C-alpha positions in Angstrom: -9.0 34.8 10.2 -7.3 36.3 13.2 -8.2 33.3 15.4 -6.8 30.9 12.8 -3.6 32.9 12.6 -3.1 33.0 16.3 -3.7 29.2 16.6 -1.4 28.4 13.7 1.4 30.5 15.2 1.0 28.7 18.5 0.9 25.3 16.8 4.3 26.1 15.2 5.7 27.1 18.6 4.3 23.9 20.3 5.7 21.7 17.6 9.1 23.2 17.8 9.4 23.6 21.6 7.1 20.8 22.8 4.9 21.1 25.8 4.4 20.1 29.5 1.1 19.1 31.0 0.2 20.1 34.6 -1.5 17.4 36.7 -4.6 19.7 36.7 -5.0 19.1 33.0 -4.9 15.3 33.1 -8.4 15.0 34.2 -10.7 13.0 32.0 -8.1 11.4 29.8 -9.0 7.8 28.8 -12.6 8.5 29.7 -14.0 11.8 28.5 -11.0 12.7 26.3 -9.0 10.7 23.8 -5.8 9.4 25.2 -2.6 8.8 23.1 -2.5 5.4 21.5 1.1 4.2 21.4 0.8 2.4 18.1 4.1 3.0 16.3 6.0 5.8 18.0 6.7 7.6 21.3 8.4 11.0 21.0 8.0 12.0 24.7 11.1 12.8 26.7 9.4 13.2 30.1 10.6 10.7 32.6 7.9 8.9 34.6 7.9 6.1 37.1 4.9 4.6 35.2 3.3 4.8 31.8 2.0 8.3 31.2 -1.5 8.8 29.9 -1.4 11.9 27.7 -3.9 13.4 25.3 -3.9 12.1 21.7 -4.1 15.6 20.3 -4.3 19.1 21.6 -7.1 21.3 20.0 -6.6 25.0 19.5 -9.3 27.5 18.6 -10.4 27.0 15.0 -10.2 23.2 15.5 -6.5 23.1 14.7 -5.0 20.0 16.1 -1.5 19.7 17.5 0.5 16.6 18.6 1.6 16.7 22.3 5.4 16.2 22.3 6.3 16.3 25.9 9.6 18.1 26.6 10.8 18.9 30.1 12.5 22.1 28.9 9.5 23.5 27.2 8.3 26.9 28.5 4.8 26.0 27.5 2.5 24.2 29.9 -1.2 23.3 29.9 -3.1 24.1 33.1 -6.7 23.8 34.0 -8.3 26.8 35.7 -11.9 26.0 36.6 -13.5 24.3 33.6 -11.1 25.8 31.0 -7.6 24.7 30.0 -5.0 27.2 28.9 -1.5 27.2 27.3 0.7 29.3 29.6 4.2 30.5 28.8 5.9 30.1 32.2 8.9 32.1 31.2 6.7 35.2 30.8 3.7 34.2 32.8 1.4 34.9 29.8 -1.7 32.9 29.2 -1.5 32.5 25.4 -4.6 30.6 24.4 -7.3 28.3 25.5 -6.8 24.7 24.5 -8.8 21.5 24.6 -8.6 17.8 23.9 -10.6 15.7 21.4 -13.5 13.6 22.8 -12.7 9.9 23.2 -14.0 7.9 20.2 -17.1 6.0 21.2 -16.0 3.1 19.1 -12.8 2.4 21.1 -14.5 0.4 23.8 -16.5 -1.7 21.3 -15.4 -5.4 21.7 -14.8 -7.8 18.8 -16.1 -11.3 18.9 -12.9 -12.6 20.6 -13.3 -10.0 23.5 -10.5 -7.7 22.3 -11.2 -4.0 22.1 -11.6 -2.2 18.7 -8.9 0.2 19.9 -6.3 -2.6 19.7 -7.0 -2.7 15.9 -7.9 0.9 14.9 -6.9 4.4 15.9 -8.7 7.6 15.2 -6.2 10.1 13.9 -7.1 13.7 14.6 -10.8 14.6 14.6 -12.1 12.2 11.9 -9.6 10.0 10.2 -9.7 6.2 10.9 -6.2 4.7 11.1 -5.3 1.0 10.5 -1.8 -0.1 11.1 -1.9 -3.5 9.5 1.1 -5.0 11.1 2.8 -3.2 14.0 6.2 -4.7 13.2 8.8 -4.1 10.5 11.2 -6.4 8.7 13.7 -3.6 8.6 13.9 -3.5 12.4 14.2 -7.3 12.4 17.1 -7.0 10.0 18.8 -4.3 12.0 18.2 -1.7 9.3 15.3 0.5 10.6 14.8 4.1 9.3 16.8 6.2 11.8 13.7 8.3 12.9 11.6 5.2 13.6 10.8 3.8 17.1 8.2 1.2 16.0 9.7 -1.9 17.6 10.8 -0.4 20.9 7.5 1.4 21.3 5.7 -1.9 20.7 8.0 -3.7 23.2 7.4 -1.0 25.8 3.7 -0.3 25.6 2.1 -3.4 24.0 -1.1 -1.4 23.2 -2.1 -2.9 19.9 -2.4 -6.2 18.2 0.8 -6.6 16.2 -0.3 -9.1 13.6 -3.9 -8.4 12.6 -5.7 -11.1 10.6 -7.9 -10.2 7.7 -10.9 -11.6 9.5 -10.3 -9.3 12.5 -9.5 -6.3 10.4 -12.8 -6.8 8.5 -14.7 -7.1 11.8 -13.1 -4.0 13.3 -13.5 -1.9 10.2 -17.2 -2.9 9.8 -17.9 -2.0 13.5 -16.1 1.3 13.2 -18.1 2.5 10.1 -21.4 1.2 11.6 -20.9 3.0 14.9 -19.0 6.2 13.9 -20.7 8.5 11.4 -18.1 11.4 11.2 -15.2 9.5 9.6 -14.2 11.4 6.5 -10.8 9.7 5.8 -8.8 6.7 6.4 -5.0 6.0 6.6 -3.8 2.4 6.0 -0.2 1.7 6.7 2.1 -0.8 8.5 5.6 -2.0 8.9 7.4 -2.9 5.8 8.2 -6.4 4.4 11.4 -7.4 2.7 9.4 -9.0 0.0 7.7 -6.2 -2.0 5.4 -8.7 -3.8 4.1 -10.0 -0.4 3.7 -6.4 0.8 1.6 -5.6 -2.3 -0.5 -8.6 -1.8 -1.1 -7.8 1.9 -2.3 -4.3 1.1 -4.4 -5.5 -1.8 -6.2 -8.0 0.4 -6.8 -5.5 3.2 -7.9 -2.7 0.9 -10.3 -5.1 -1.0 -11.9 -5.9 2.3 -12.2 -2.3 3.5 -13.8 -1.3 0.2 -16.8 -3.5 1.0 -17.6 -1.5 4.2 -16.8 2.1 3.4 -19.6 4.7 3.8 -21.9 5.2 0.7 -21.0 8.9 0.8 -17.4 8.0 -0.1 -18.7 7.0 -3.6 -16.7 3.8 -4.0 -13.4 5.4 -3.0 -11.4 4.6 0.1 -11.0 8.3 1.0 -7.5 9.0 2.2 -4.1 7.3 2.0 -2.4 3.9 1.9 1.3 4.1 2.6 3.3 1.1 1.4 6.2 -0.2 -0.6 4.6 -2.1 -3.4 6.2 -3.7 -6.5 6.7 -1.4 -9.5 4.8 -3.9 -11.7 2.1 -2.0 -13.5 -0.3 -4.9 -13.2 0.0 -4.8 -9.4 -0.4 -1.0 -9.4 -3.5 -1.3 -11.5 -4.9 -3.9 -9.0 -4.2 -1.4 -6.1 -6.0 1.3 -8.1 -9.0 -1.0 -8.5 -9.4 -1.3 -4.7 -10.5 2.3 -4.7 -7.7 3.7 -2.6 -7.7 7.4 -3.4 -4.2 8.4 -2.6 -1.4 5.9 -2.4 2.1 6.9 -1.2 5.5 5.2 -1.2 7.1 7.6 1.2 10.7 8.6 0.5 11.2 10.2 4.0 14.4 12.0 3.0 15.7 13.4 -0.3 18.8 12.4 -2.1 20.1 8.9 -2.9 23.0 9.0 -0.4 20.9 10.3 2.5 18.3 7.7 1.6 20.9 4.9 1.9 22.2 6.3 5.2 18.9 7.0 6.9 16.6 4.4 5.3 18.9 1.4 4.9 16.1 -1.2 4.9 14.1 0.7 2.3 17.2 1.1 0.1 18.2 -2.5 0.3 14.7 -4.0 -0.3 13.1 -1.2 -2.5 15.8 1.3 -3.4 15.6 5.0 -4.2 15.7 4.4 -8.0 13.0 1.7 -8.0 10.7 3.9 -5.9 11.1 6.7 -8.4 10.0 4.3 -11.1 7.1 3.1 -9.0 6.0 6.7 -8.6 6.1 7.4 -12.4 4.0 4.4 -13.1 1.5 5.2 -10.3 1.0 8.8 -11.7 0.1 7.3 -15.1 -2.6 5.2 -13.4 -4.0 7.5 -10.7 -3.3 10.8 -12.5 -1.3 13.9 -11.5 -2.0 15.2 -8.1 -3.5 12.0 -6.8 -0.4 10.1 -5.6 1.3 11.4 -2.5 4.8 11.3 -1.0 5.5 12.2 2.6 8.9 13.4 4.0 10.2 13.6 7.5 10.7 17.4 7.7 13.9 18.3 9.4 16.3 15.5 8.5 17.3 16.5 5.0 19.2 19.8 4.5 16.5 22.3 3.7 17.9 23.1 0.2 17.9 19.4 -0.7 14.4 18.9 0.7 13.0 21.8 -1.3 14.6 20.2 -4.4 12.9 17.0 -3.6 9.6 18.7 -3.2 10.0 20.3 -6.6 11.1 17.0 -8.2 8.1 15.1 -7.0 5.7 17.9 -7.9 7.1 18.0 -11.4 6.5 14.3 -11.6 2.8 14.7 -10.7 3.2 13.6 -7.1 1.9 15.7 -4.2 4.8 16.2 -1.7 4.1 16.7 2.0 6.0 16.7 5.3 5.6 16.0 9.0 7.8 17.8 11.4 10.6 15.6 12.7 10.4 14.8 16.4 13.2 12.7 17.8 12.0 9.6 19.6 14.1 8.6 22.6 14.4 5.0 21.3 15.1 5.8 17.7 18.5 5.1 16.1 18.7 8.8 15.3 19.5 9.5 19.0 22.9 7.7 18.6 23.5 9.6 15.4 23.0 12.9 17.0 20.1 14.0 14.9 18.5 17.3 16.0 14.9 18.5 15.6 14.4 21.3 13.1 14.4 25.0 13.9 11.4 27.3 13.5 13.0 28.9 10.5 13.5 25.6 8.8 9.9 24.5 9.4 8.5 27.8 8.1 10.7 27.7 5.0 9.6 24.1 4.4 5.9 24.7 4.5 6.2 28.0 2.6 7.8 26.0 -0.2 5.1 23.3 -0.1 2.3 25.9 -0.2 3.8 27.6 -3.1 4.1 24.4 -5.1 0.5 23.4 -4.3 -0.8 26.6 -5.7 1.5 26.4 -8.7 0.4 22.9 -9.6 -3.2 23.0 -8.3 -2.5 20.4 -5.6 -4.2 20.2 -2.2 -2.5 19.6 1.1 -3.1 16.2 2.8 -6.3 15.8 4.8 -7.1 18.9 7.0 -5.9 21.0 9.8 -8.2 19.0 12.1 -6.4 15.8 11.2 -2.7 16.6 10.6 -1.2 17.0 14.1 2.4 17.1 13.1 2.1 19.2 9.9 1.5 22.8 9.1 0.7 22.3 5.4 -2.9 23.2 5.7 -2.2 26.2 7.9 0.3 27.7 5.5 -1.8 26.9 2.4 -4.8 28.8 3.9 -2.7 31.8 4.7 -2.8 31.4 8.5 1.0 31.4 8.8 
């Protein structure tokens, strides 16, 4: 227990303050260790003359994963001494903890029939969660109304690391190869940029999920274990069809709480889906999947903490499991011009304390695990490590 508490406390510090990586700790990235895949965001503020290869996740003792948000002002730096890497607080000179990176997925270099690499289609999120970003573009960016925290389009324009528009044929080929060649996948996340037309978005996800269901491991017992994040219609027939694909936990993420803030910070979502309609969609989805099965993620740090906690309670009362990732400002997100600030340690602690309390009150479980969620402390707080 003491090891987990120490790692959870350090994860909180690293997610609030960011980190730097010494050249000595870059060895093996992209070969032995999993490098960051710039699929839909880039929160790093370090300036480099060329594209920086950084670890996808940092791993603390207890297999607690942390996202590497590079910040030039962070007192924390990773250095390699001999065969071991350490987190060092350069302000105090203290070596705080050993740290490691995740091994590079063996499936990433598998080639599809057209010669493209599987990595261009699928990511591995954390230790064992397969991630499909169906379309790495968003109509809301094209309409000049992206969510203020999002950097999807500029990240794609800069890094060009993934196939933007993935055909059903190639998705099926990639997913089939992934499940055939990687036996430790316990979950899957399916998401993608939003469409203006909710009916078309529903159909896109229905087609993709129907294909995925054909190839999931037998041990998943007919369920697509994990989450699909989308903006479907609120038509009950469509929602039932989504349910029949076997997706275990759908989410129609609200991101922020309160109608006015939603309009201001998620303009595209408000125009083409709307706060009120998403609430109706959630009510209908809970009736289909059942209480505690439908999820809603928030960007933790944008809403005032009082409002966010009210949103958590509102969703939990509805039968929806609320969750939050810690907000990290991307250099190319609209939020930079708006002067958005990243949350304080006190804010983050209060946020996860509230979530953990609600989970225990309603019998809910936090999303995925501490070895998957690199920007969340839900599992760490729930298990009493914070």
